[in-house]
C-alpha positions as CSV (number, residue, x, y, z in Angstrom):
1,M,-17.6,29.7,-3.4
2,G,-13.7,29.2,-5.2
3,K,-12.7,27.0,-8.4
4,S,-14.4,23.4,-9.0
5,V,-12.9,20.2,-8.2
6,A,-14.1,16.9,-10.0
7,I,-12.1,14.0,-8.2
8,I,-11.7,10.1,-9.7
9,G,-11.9,7.6,-7.1
10,S,-12.3,7.7,-3.6
11,G,-8.9,6.5,-2.3
12,F,-6.7,7.0,0.5
13,S,-5.1,9.7,-1.9
14,S,-8.1,11.1,-3.4
15,L,-9.2,11.2,0.2
16,A,-6.4,13.5,1.4
17,A,-6.2,15.8,-1.6
18,S,-10.1,16.5,-1.1
19,C,-9.0,17.1,2.2
20,Y,-6.5,20.1,1.4
21,L,-8.0,21.6,-1.6
22,A,-11.6,22.0,0.6
23,Q,-9.6,23.9,3.0
24,A,-7.9,26.1,0.6
25,G,-11.1,26.9,-1.1
26,Y,-12.1,24.8,-4.0
27,D,-15.7,23.2,-4.1
28,V,-14.8,19.7,-4.4
29,T,-16.7,16.6,-5.6
30,I,-15.3,13.0,-5.7
31,Y,-16.8,10.4,-7.4
32,E,-16.5,6.7,-6.9
33,K,-16.8,4.3,-9.4
34,N,-18.0,1.4,-6.4
35,D,-21.5,1.0,-4.4
36,S,-18.7,2.4,-1.2
37,I,-15.6,4.5,-0.5
38,G,-11.9,4.0,0.0
39,G,-10.8,2.4,-3.4
40,R,-8.7,-0.4,-2.7
41,A,-8.2,-0.2,1.2
42,R,-12.5,-1.6,1.0
43,Q,-14.6,-3.2,3.8
44,L,-16.0,-6.6,3.2
45,K,-19.1,-7.8,5.5
46,R,-20.4,-11.0,6.3
47,D,-22.2,-13.2,8.9
48,G,-20.9,-10.7,12.2
49,F,-17.2,-11.2,10.5
50,C,-16.0,-8.1,8.9
51,F,-12.3,-7.8,6.9
52,D,-10.2,-5.1,5.0
53,M,-10.0,-5.9,1.9
54,G,-7.3,-3.9,1.1
55,P,-4.5,-2.8,3.3
56,T,-3.7,-4.6,6.7
57,W,-1.4,-3.0,8.1
58,Y,-0.5,0.1,9.8
59,W,2.9,1.4,9.3
60,M,4.3,5.4,10.1
61,P,1.6,7.0,12.3
62,D,3.8,9.9,12.3
63,V,2.6,10.5,8.8
64,F,-0.8,9.9,9.6
65,E,-0.3,12.2,12.2
66,R,1.1,15.1,10.1
67,F,-1.6,14.8,7.7
68,F,-4.2,15.8,10.5
69,D,-2.4,17.8,11.8
70,D,-2.8,19.5,8.8
71,F,-6.0,20.6,9.7
72,S,-5.1,21.4,14.0
73,L,-6.4,17.8,14.4
74,Y,-5.1,14.4,15.6
75,P,-5.8,10.7,14.2
76,S,-7.7,9.9,17.8
77,D,-10.4,12.8,16.7
78,F,-11.6,9.8,14.0
79,Y,-10.6,6.5,14.9
80,E,-7.9,5.0,17.3
81,V,-5.1,3.4,17.2
82,E,-2.8,0.6,19.5
83,K,0.5,-1.1,18.9
84,L,0.6,-4.5,18.3
85,N,2.6,-6.7,20.5
86,P,4.0,-9.1,19.0
87,A,4.3,-6.8,15.5
88,Y,4.0,-10.3,13.7
89,S,5.2,-13.5,13.4
90,V,7.7,-15.2,11.0
91,Y,7.1,-18.7,10.0
92,F,10.3,-20.9,8.7
93,G,9.4,-24.4,9.3
94,E,6.9,-26.7,11.5
95,H,6.7,-25.2,14.5
96,D,9.4,-23.1,14.1
97,F,8.9,-19.3,14.1
98,I,10.2,-16.2,15.1
99,T,8.6,-13.0,16.8
100,I,9.0,-9.9,16.2
101,E,8.0,-7.8,19.4
102,D,7.7,-4.2,20.5
103,T,10.7,-2.6,21.0
104,L,14.2,-2.6,19.1
105,D,15.5,-4.0,22.3
106,K,13.2,-7.1,23.0
107,I,14.3,-7.0,18.9
108,C,17.9,-7.2,19.3
109,N,17.7,-9.7,22.1
110,M,16.2,-12.5,19.6
111,F,18.7,-11.1,17.3
112,E,21.6,-12.0,19.1
113,K,20.2,-15.1,20.5
114,E,19.5,-16.6,16.6
115,E,23.2,-15.2,15.7
116,P,25.7,-14.5,18.0
117,G,27.4,-10.9,17.6
118,S,24.5,-9.7,15.4
119,S,22.5,-7.4,17.5
120,K,25.5,-4.9,17.4
121,H,24.9,-5.0,13.8
122,L,21.6,-4.7,14.0
123,K,21.7,-1.3,16.2
124,K,24.0,0.1,13.8
125,F,21.7,-1.2,10.3
126,I,18.6,0.4,12.4
127,S,20.5,3.7,13.6
128,D,21.5,4.2,10.0
129,A,17.9,3.6,9.2
130,Q,16.3,5.7,11.6
131,H,18.5,8.6,9.8
132,N,17.2,7.7,6.3
133,Y,13.3,8.0,7.5
134,E,14.3,11.6,9.0
135,V,16.3,12.5,5.4
136,A,13.0,10.6,3.4
137,I,9.8,10.8,5.4
138,K,10.0,14.1,6.8
139,D,11.6,15.4,3.6
140,L,12.5,13.7,0.4
141,V,8.5,12.2,-0.1
142,Y,6.9,15.7,0.6
143,R,8.5,16.9,-3.0
144,P,6.4,16.7,-6.2
145,G,9.1,14.7,-8.3
146,I,9.4,17.9,-11.0
147,S,12.8,17.5,-11.0
148,P,16.4,15.3,-10.4
149,F,17.1,18.3,-8.7
150,E,14.3,17.7,-5.4
151,L,16.9,14.7,-4.2
152,L,19.7,16.8,-4.3
153,T,20.2,17.8,-0.1
154,P,23.2,17.9,1.6
155,E,21.8,15.0,3.6
156,T,21.1,13.3,0.6
157,L,24.5,14.0,-1.2
158,K,26.4,12.2,2.0
159,K,24.3,9.2,1.2
160,V,24.2,9.1,-3.1
161,D,26.4,5.5,-2.4
162,Q,23.0,4.2,-1.1
163,F,21.2,4.6,-4.4
164,F,23.8,2.1,-5.9
165,S,24.2,-0.6,-3.3
166,T,20.9,-2.4,-2.5
167,I,19.3,-3.8,0.7
168,K,20.2,-7.4,0.2
169,K,23.5,-6.3,-0.4
170,D,23.6,-4.7,2.6
171,V,22.5,-6.6,4.8
172,R,23.9,-9.6,3.9
173,K,27.3,-8.3,4.6
174,K,26.2,-8.3,8.0
175,F,24.0,-10.8,9.4
176,K,24.8,-14.6,8.5
177,N,21.9,-16.5,9.8
178,D,19.4,-16.3,6.9
179,R,16.3,-16.0,8.9
180,L,17.4,-13.0,10.1
181,A,18.6,-11.5,6.9
182,K,14.7,-12.7,5.2
183,I,13.5,-10.5,8.2
184,L,15.1,-7.7,7.1
185,E,14.3,-7.6,3.7
186,F,10.8,-8.5,3.9
187,P,10.1,-4.7,4.7
188,V,11.2,-3.4,1.0
189,L,7.7,-6.0,-0.7
190,F,5.5,-2.9,0.9
191,L,7.4,-1.3,-1.8
192,G,6.6,-3.6,-4.4
193,A,10.2,-4.9,-5.0
194,K,12.8,-7.4,-4.6
195,A,15.4,-6.6,-2.3
196,D,18.2,-6.8,-4.3
197,T,17.1,-4.3,-7.0
198,T,15.4,-1.9,-4.4
199,P,18.3,0.8,-3.6
200,S,19.8,1.1,0.1
201,F,18.4,4.2,1.0
202,Y,15.7,2.3,1.4
203,S,16.5,1.0,4.6
204,F,14.1,3.5,6.2
205,M,11.6,1.1,6.0
206,N,13.5,-1.2,8.8
207,Y,13.1,1.7,10.9
208,A,9.3,2.2,10.1
209,D,9.3,-2.1,11.2
210,F,11.5,-2.2,14.2
211,G,12.3,1.3,15.4
212,I,8.7,2.6,15.1
213,G,6.7,-0.6,15.1
214,T,3.2,-1.6,14.0
215,F,0.0,-0.4,15.2
216,H,-3.9,-1.7,14.5
217,P,-6.8,0.8,14.3
218,K,-9.8,-0.6,16.6
219,N,-12.4,-1.8,13.4
220,G,-9.6,-2.2,10.9
221,M,-7.5,0.2,8.6
222,Y,-11.6,0.9,6.8
223,Q,-11.8,3.3,10.0
224,V,-9.1,5.3,8.8
225,I,-11.1,5.9,5.1
226,L,-13.8,6.4,7.1
227,G,-11.9,9.1,9.5
228,I,-10.9,10.9,7.0
229,A,-14.0,11.4,4.6
230,K,-15.5,12.4,7.5
231,L,-13.5,14.7,7.7
232,A,-13.3,16.1,4.0
233,Q,-17.4,16.1,4.9
234,Q,-16.8,18.5,7.3
235,L,-14.6,20.8,5.0
236,G,-17.5,20.8,2.6
237,V,-16.6,17.5,0.2
238,T,-19.6,16.0,-1.5
239,I,-18.3,12.1,-2.3
240,E,-20.4,10.1,-4.9
241,T,-20.7,6.7,-5.3
242,N,-21.8,4.8,-8.2
243,A,-20.4,7.0,-9.6
244,V,-18.8,5.9,-13.4
245,V,-16.3,7.5,-14.9
246,D,-16.4,7.2,-18.9
247,G,-14.7,10.2,-20.0
248,I,-12.0,13.0,-19.3
249,L,-14.3,16.3,-20.8
250,E,-11.5,18.8,-22.5
251,E,-11.4,21.7,-25.1
252,N,-8.3,22.5,-27.1
253,G,-6.1,20.9,-24.1
254,I,-8.0,21.6,-21.3
255,A,-9.3,19.7,-19.4
256,T,-13.2,20.9,-18.2
257,G,-14.9,18.3,-16.3
258,L,-16.1,14.2,-16.7
259,S,-18.0,12.5,-17.8
260,I,-20.4,10.4,-15.4
261,N,-22.8,7.4,-16.2
262,G,-22.8,8.9,-19.6
263,E,-23.9,12.6,-18.1
264,E,-21.1,15.4,-19.2
265,I,-20.4,17.3,-15.7
266,F,-18.2,20.4,-16.3
267,S,-15.2,21.7,-13.8
268,D,-12.6,23.8,-13.9
269,V,-10.4,20.8,-12.8
270,V,-10.2,17.2,-12.7
271,L,-8.3,14.9,-10.3
272,S,-7.8,11.6,-10.8
273,G,-6.7,9.0,-8.1
274,A,-7.5,6.2,-10.3
275,D,-5.0,3.9,-11.8
276,Y,-3.7,6.3,-13.7
277,H,-2.7,4.4,-16.6
278,H,-6.3,3.5,-16.8
279,S,-6.9,7.3,-16.4
280,E,-5.1,8.3,-19.0
281,T,-7.5,6.0,-21.9
282,L,-10.7,8.1,-20.9
283,L,-8.7,10.8,-23.1
284,P,-8.0,10.8,-26.4
285,P,-4.5,8.9,-27.9
286,S,-3.2,11.9,-28.2
287,L,-3.4,13.6,-25.0
288,R,-2.0,10.4,-23.1
289,Q,1.0,11.4,-21.7
290,Y,2.4,7.8,-21.5
291,S,1.6,5.3,-24.6
292,E,1.1,1.3,-23.7
293,S,4.9,0.6,-24.9
294,Y,5.7,2.6,-21.7
295,W,3.5,0.8,-19.2
296,K,4.7,-2.2,-21.0
297,K,8.3,-1.7,-19.6
298,K,7.6,-0.1,-16.2
299,I,8.3,-2.3,-13.4
300,F,5.1,-3.6,-11.4
301,A,4.3,-4.0,-7.5
302,P,2.8,-7.0,-7.5
303,S,-0.7,-8.4,-7.6
304,A,-2.3,-10.6,-5.3
305,L,-4.9,-13.4,-4.7
306,M,-6.5,-12.9,-1.4
307,F,-8.8,-14.9,1.2
308,Y,-11.2,-13.8,3.2
309,V,-12.4,-16.2,5.7
310,G,-14.5,-17.0,8.8
311,F,-13.3,-19.4,10.9
312,N,-16.0,-21.6,13.8
313,K,-13.4,-21.8,16.2
314,K,-10.0,-19.6,17.8
315,L,-6.9,-20.1,15.9
316,I,-3.5,-20.6,18.1
317,N,0.1,-20.2,17.1
318,V,-0.1,-17.0,14.9
319,T,-0.3,-13.3,15.8
320,H,-2.3,-10.8,14.4
321,H,0.5,-10.6,11.3
322,T,1.6,-14.0,10.7
323,L,4.2,-13.6,7.5
324,F,5.6,-17.7,6.2
325,F,8.4,-17.9,4.4
326,D,9.0,-22.0,4.8
327,V,9.7,-22.3,1.2
328,D,12.3,-20.6,-0.9
329,F,11.5,-16.7,-0.8
330,E,14.4,-16.1,-4.3
331,T,12.4,-18.6,-6.7
332,H,9.3,-16.7,-5.6
333,A,10.2,-13.5,-6.0
334,A,11.8,-14.8,-9.5
335,D,8.6,-16.0,-10.3
336,I,6.8,-12.6,-9.9
337,Y,9.4,-10.2,-11.3
338,D,12.1,-12.6,-13.7
339,D,9.7,-15.2,-15.4
340,P,6.3,-14.2,-14.3
341,K,4.0,-17.6,-13.7
342,W,2.3,-18.7,-10.6
343,P,4.7,-19.4,-8.1
344,D,4.9,-24.1,-7.5
345,D,5.8,-22.6,-3.8
346,P,4.6,-19.6,-3.0
347,L,5.7,-17.1,0.3
348,F,2.1,-16.1,1.8
349,Y,0.3,-13.2,4.7
350,A,-2.3,-14.3,7.0
351,S,-4.2,-11.3,9.6
352,F,-5.9,-12.3,11.9
353,P,-7.4,-9.1,13.3
354,S,-10.2,-10.5,15.7
355,I,-7.3,-11.6,18.0
356,T,-6.4,-8.0,19.2
357,D,-9.9,-6.3,18.0
358,K,-13.4,-8.4,19.3
359,T,-15.1,-6.2,17.2
360,V,-14.3,-7.9,13.9
361,A,-16.1,-11.6,14.4
362,P,-18.6,-13.4,16.7
363,E,-17.3,-14.2,20.1
364,G,-15.7,-17.8,19.9
365,K,-14.7,-17.0,15.9
366,E,-12.0,-15.9,13.8
367,N,-11.3,-13.6,10.5
368,G,-8.6,-14.9,8.4
369,I,-7.4,-12.5,6.2
370,F,-4.8,-14.6,3.2
371,L,-2.4,-13.3,0.8
372,I,-0.4,-14.4,-1.6
373,P,2.2,-12.1,-4.0
374,L,1.9,-12.7,-7.7
375,A,2.9,-11.2,-11.0
376,P,0.5,-8.9,-12.2
377,G,-1.2,-9.9,-15.5
378,L,-1.3,-13.8,-15.0
379,E,-4.6,-15.8,-15.9
380,D,-6.8,-16.0,-13.2
381,T,-9.4,-19.1,-13.1
382,W,-11.8,-20.2,-9.9
383,E,-9.5,-23.9,-10.7
384,L,-6.8,-21.8,-10.0
385,R,-7.7,-19.7,-7.0
386,K,-9.5,-23.2,-5.3
387,T,-6.1,-24.7,-5.8
388,Y,-3.8,-22.1,-4.3
389,F,-6.8,-21.6,-1.3
390,E,-6.1,-25.8,-0.6
391,K,-2.4,-25.1,-1.4
392,I,-1.7,-23.2,1.8
393,I,-4.6,-23.7,4.0
394,S,-2.5,-27.6,4.0
395,R,0.6,-25.9,4.8
396,F,-0.8,-23.3,7.4
397,E,-2.1,-26.6,9.7
398,R,1.4,-28.8,9.1
399,L,3.5,-25.5,10.0
400,T,1.2,-23.7,12.8
401,G,0.1,-27.8,14.5
402,Q,-3.8,-27.8,14.1
403,E,-6.8,-28.1,11.9
404,I,-8.4,-25.8,10.7
405,S,-10.5,-27.3,7.0
406,E,-13.4,-28.1,8.7
407,D,-13.7,-25.1,11.0
408,I,-14.1,-23.0,7.8
409,L,-17.5,-21.3,7.7
410,F,-17.0,-19.2,4.5
411,K,-13.8,-18.0,2.0
412,E,-14.2,-15.0,-0.6
413,S,-11.5,-14.4,-2.9
414,F,-9.8,-11.5,-4.9
415,C,-7.6,-12.1,-7.5
416,I,-6.2,-10.7,-10.8
417,N,-9.3,-9.6,-12.4
418,D,-11.0,-8.3,-9.3
419,F,-8.5,-5.9,-9.1
420,K,-8.9,-4.9,-13.5
421,S,-13.0,-5.3,-12.4
422,A,-13.2,-3.2,-9.0
423,Y,-10.4,-0.7,-9.6
424,N,-9.3,-0.6,-13.1
425,S,-5.9,-1.8,-12.4
426,Y,-3.3,-1.9,-14.6
427,K,-2.6,-6.0,-15.5
428,G,-4.7,-6.3,-12.0
429,N,-1.4,-5.4,-10.5
430,A,-2.1,-4.6,-7.0
431,Y,0.4,-2.3,-4.8
432,G,1.4,0.2,-8.5
433,L,4.9,1.0,-9.9
434,A,7.7,-0.7,-7.7
435,N,10.6,1.7,-6.2
436,T,13.0,0.6,-7.8
437,L,16.1,3.3,-8.7
438,L,14.7,3.9,-12.4
439,Q,11.1,4.6,-10.6
440,T,11.8,6.8,-8.3
441,A,10.7,10.7,-7.7
442,F,11.0,12.5,-10.7
443,L,11.5,9.1,-12.8
444,R,7.7,8.4,-11.9
445,P,4.8,8.7,-13.6
446,K,3.6,13.3,-13.2
447,L,1.6,14.4,-10.7
448,K,0.0,17.1,-13.0
449,S,-0.3,16.1,-17.3
450,K,2.1,17.6,-19.9
451,K,-1.2,17.6,-22.3
452,V,-4.0,18.7,-20.9
453,S,-4.0,21.9,-18.4
454,N,-6.0,21.9,-15.2
455,L,-5.7,17.6,-15.4
456,F,-3.8,15.9,-12.0
457,F,-2.8,12.8,-10.9
458,T,-2.9,11.8,-6.9
459,G,-2.0,7.7,-5.8
460,Q,0.1,5.0,-6.3
461,L,1.6,4.8,-9.6
462,T,3.2,8.8,-9.3
463,V,5.0,10.1,-6.8
464,P,6.3,9.4,-4.0
465,G,5.2,5.5,-4.4
466,P,3.1,2.5,-3.0
467,G,1.3,2.2,0.2
468,V,-1.1,3.8,2.9
469,P,1.6,6.6,3.8
470,P,3.1,7.5,0.5
471,S,-0.6,7.7,-1.0
472,L,-1.7,10.1,1.8
473,I,1.5,12.5,1.0
474,S,0.4,12.4,-2.9
475,G,-3.1,13.4,-1.7
476,K,-1.0,16.7,-0.6
477,L,1.1,16.7,-3.3
478,A,-1.7,16.8,-6.0
479,A,-3.7,19.3,-4.2
480,D,-0.6,21.7,-3.4
481,L,0.6,21.9,-7.4
482,I,-3.6,22.3,-8.1
483,R,-3.0,25.5,-5.3
484,K,-0.3,26.5,-7.7
485,Y,-1.5,26.3,-11.0
486,C,-4.8,26.7,-11.0
487,P,-5.3,29.1,-7.6
488,N,-8.8,30.2,-7.3
């Protein structure tokens, strides 16, 4: 048996890393503090309803395919996916919505109806975005963020200007229709940043949206977690739940294991897929790479107020994924990034997987997941949660032309305090660090500790960034570094 690796947390990045390490001959054990695996991608079951508690969008299927291909397997060996049509819809007012269908040609036709002449601009925009996707997702994001020279390739040098312009500037230059512009600016929300601070290069997210499309794993995103966990266990990984890590053990600046539920467990290597800030608090202050002032200066992606709702009937005038942009986008963004506070009129997102997937709700009923983006670190009370649930449900009823309040069987909520308690999340953030220019690649917290040998990190606070596909990639990058610096 090879060297032992103790991994903190069982989210996407930890599970991915465990597979690569076990494949390479390491003796790998994952320690998860909660009673179920998945980290932020856990699952909630209640009264015959099933909810993904975290990620609900399956974008960039090629990244999942590349992950499983590294093990000579396919995603279909573990779960089924189907492409959604429509991909999603966006409400701008009462009975006023735009539907994004499943092909670029259909989307171009919709753009042309909204703004004559815009389809030509859209085709060019998505073509450029596709090229960025090829450069970023096929190459750059698989680099470990060690050196700025990782970003200097013949292709990126041609695009250097795109790192100094923004998505918003590019979109608003070509599209005058505010509704269409908002739809094009929306995907960068997945990067946890505003369109006016996100470099133009990140238009690759628009290609992921319009060029590749939106998919759904049957039985929900949690099936992806279960699939990767099954692969990990087939490769020999041990997974322990209810294992609370209360310290990282070290001797003479070398990681030697973990303190778990007060018991010392020794290992040759430690990898943390838990919150990066929290992980470093498991060390003495002198061995932490990043100070409290460092974290306070960072731009964090939003937290979220989420509701998991069981409805006693099928809903109308909504799609599997439905966005509500009927209030001012800029005002809500300012309430997250500029002057953090609870928004007076929040944008929100709703997902109704049971429209597509009959396995996630009892027959004739609907499961609904509602999400309001929030600034991390805000006060979180039950009174605020109740107030905001009433706000979005009343708007939902008015916008979609249906009454649903009397058909709510139950609701459960998850917000800032829960992100802190369940995931030790810094300020209760939901998505990690925003991908701004100064928080990209080598400017993000490092995968390898600079102060403690044999200690590594993975996940959304490090390279390459927030989101499920980047988390899978982060696991691979961390495993590669462990193989390099701690070879069997």
